[in-house]
C-alpha positions in Angstrom: -18.3 12.3 -9.4 -16.9 10.8 -12.2 -13.8 8.4 -11.3 -11.4 6.6 -12.9 -9.0 3.6 -11.9 -6.6 2.7 -14.4 -4.5 -0.5 -13.7 -3.2 -3.7 -16.1 -4.2 -6.3 -13.1 -8.1 -6.7 -13.5 -8.0 -8.2 -10.1 -6.9 -5.0 -8.7 -9.7 -2.9 -10.6 -12.0 -5.8 -9.2 -11.4 -4.3 -5.8 -11.5 -1.1 -6.6 -14.7 -1.5 -8.4 -16.0 -3.5 -5.5 -14.2 -0.4 -2.7 -15.9 2.0 -4.8 -19.5 0.2 -4.4 -19.0 0.0 -0.6 -19.0 3.9 -0.9 -22.6 4.1 -3.4 -19.9 5.3 -6.5 -19.8 3.8 -9.3 -16.5 4.3 -11.1 -14.8 3.8 -14.9 -12.0 1.6 -15.6 -9.5 1.0 -18.1 -6.1 -1.4 -17.9 -3.9 1.1 -19.8 -3.0 4.8 -20.6 -4.5 4.6 -23.9 -7.8 3.3 -22.4 -7.7 5.6 -19.7 -7.0 9.1 -22.2 -10.2 7.7 -24.3 -12.3 7.2 -21.8 -10.9 11.1 -20.3 -11.4 12.0 -24.0 -15.2 11.6 -23.4 -15.9 12.8 -20.1 -14.3 15.2 -17.1 -12.4 13.0 -14.5 -12.6 14.4 -10.7 -10.4 11.8 -9.0 -7.8 9.6 -10.8 -6.2 6.6 -9.2 -3.4 5.1 -11.6 -0.8 2.6 -11.7 2.5 3.7 -13.3 3.8 0.5 -14.6 1.5 -0.5 -17.7 1.7 -2.1 -21.3 1.0 0.3 -24.0 1.0 3.1 -22.4 2.0 3.7 -19.0 1.0 5.6 -15.8 3.2 8.5 -16.8 1.3 8.9 -20.2 -2.1 9.0 -18.5 -1.0 11.9 -15.8 0.3 14.1 -18.5 -3.1 13.7 -20.4 -4.7 14.5 -17.3 -2.5 17.3 -16.1 -2.5 19.1 -19.7 -5.6 18.5 -21.1 -8.6 18.2 -18.0 -9.2 21.7 -16.2 -9.1 21.4 -13.6 -7.0 18.5 -13.8 -8.6 15.7 -11.3 -7.5 14.8 -7.9 -4.8 12.1 -8.6 -3.7 9.0 -6.1 -1.0 6.6 -7.5 -1.3 3.0 -7.0 2.1 0.7 -7.4 4.5 -1.3 -6.5 7.1 0.6 -7.9 6.9 3.6 -6.6 10.1 3.5 -4.7 11.2 3.8 -8.1 9.7 6.8 -9.0 9.6 9.6 -6.9 11.3 12.5 -8.5 9.6 12.2 -12.2 6.1 12.3 -10.2 7.3 15.8 -8.4 5.3 17.9 -11.7 2.4 16.7 -10.8 0.2 17.2 -8.2 -0.3 13.9 -6.9 -2.6 13.7 -3.5 -1.1 10.2 -2.3 0.7 7.4 -3.3 -0.8 3.8 -2.6 1.7 1.4 -1.9 0.7 -2.2 -4.0 -0.5 -4.2 -1.9 -2.6 -2.0 -0.2 -4.9 -2.7 2.8 -8.9 -2.8 1.5 -9.9 -1.7 4.8 -7.3 0.7 5.4 -8.3 2.3 1.4 -11.8 2.1 2.3 -11.6 4.2 5.3 -9.5 6.4 3.1 -11.6 7.0 0.5 -14.8 7.6 2.7 -13.4 10.1 4.7 -12.0 12.0 1.5 -15.3 11.6 -0.7 -16.7 13.2 2.5 -14.4 15.8 2.3 -15.1 17.1 -0.9 
C-alpha cells in the first residue's frame, strides 16, 4: 500500500511516520503540494492524508491532482486546523474523513489500524 502524508509542519509528518511505523507501514511525506504531486507522478497512491493550508501549493492543489490524475483516486483524508473554513470547497472531493488538528495519536492509531485491516 502506497501512502503519502502532506503537511508543512515537519513535526506532524514525524508523528504520522511513527504512527504508520507502529502499524508496520512505511509512508512517503511531502511538505507542500508541489512535492506531493511529484511523488504522485512517480507512483500510484492508495491513501492520501493532506493538510489544506500550506505554502507553495496548498492541499486543494493536491486534491485536484489526486482526483484528476490518479485512477482510481486514493482514499483521501484531510487533516487541518482550519477545516471549518473550507467545508463547501471540499464537497467535490470524496473525503473519507476529516481529521481536525490537533489530533490524538492514540485515537488515530486505533482508527487507521481498523481502517487498514478493513481494506
